[in-house]
N, C-alpha and C positions, 0 to 999 in steps of 0.2 A: 503494500499499499505507499500511496506515495502522498506527502503533504504538501496542499497550495497554500498561498496567502493570497487574498482576491482583496481586491479594491472595487468598489462601484459608487458612483456617484448618482444619487437619486434622482430620477426621471421628473420629478415635479419641482422638487428642491435643488438647485445646482450646488449650493453654499453647503450641504448635507453630503458627507462622502460616509461609506459604511467600509469598515474593514475587520478584516478576520481571517482565520483559517479552516480548511476543510481539508478531510481527510478523503481519498478519491483512489481507484484504481488507475485512471487516467484526468487528462485535461478534460475530455469530452463529459466523463461522469460527473466530474466537480461542477461542471457549468449546469448540468443536468439537476444537482442537488440545489444550486444556487437558485433557478427557475423556478423550482417549486416551492422556494419562500419570496418568491418576489424579488431577487435582487439578481434580475437578469442584464445583460451586459457588463459583464464582469471582465476587470482586469485578474488573469492569476499569472504568479510566478512560483515555480515549482521551488520547494525549500530541500536541503539534502546537507547530508554530513551530519553533527552531532544535533544542530539548529533542529533538523528535520525530525530525528529521533524524538528528542523532547516535545516537540509540537504535535507530535501523534498522540502523547497521552493527554495534553491538555488543550487539543483542538475544539474550537466554537463549534464547528457541524463534523459528526462522523457519519 
């Protein structure tokens, strides 16, 4: 499982930015999980190394 950091600018409020982490098998699955929570149009960055390992346990969306 991979860990992705997401950044979403809300459509109705351009000054509101939502950030967090999501655990998924790939980028496509991560986007699907975020769309289910009305967080579409997200920018994703894959986290690796020790940071990715730690964020696996503390991710916002699993």
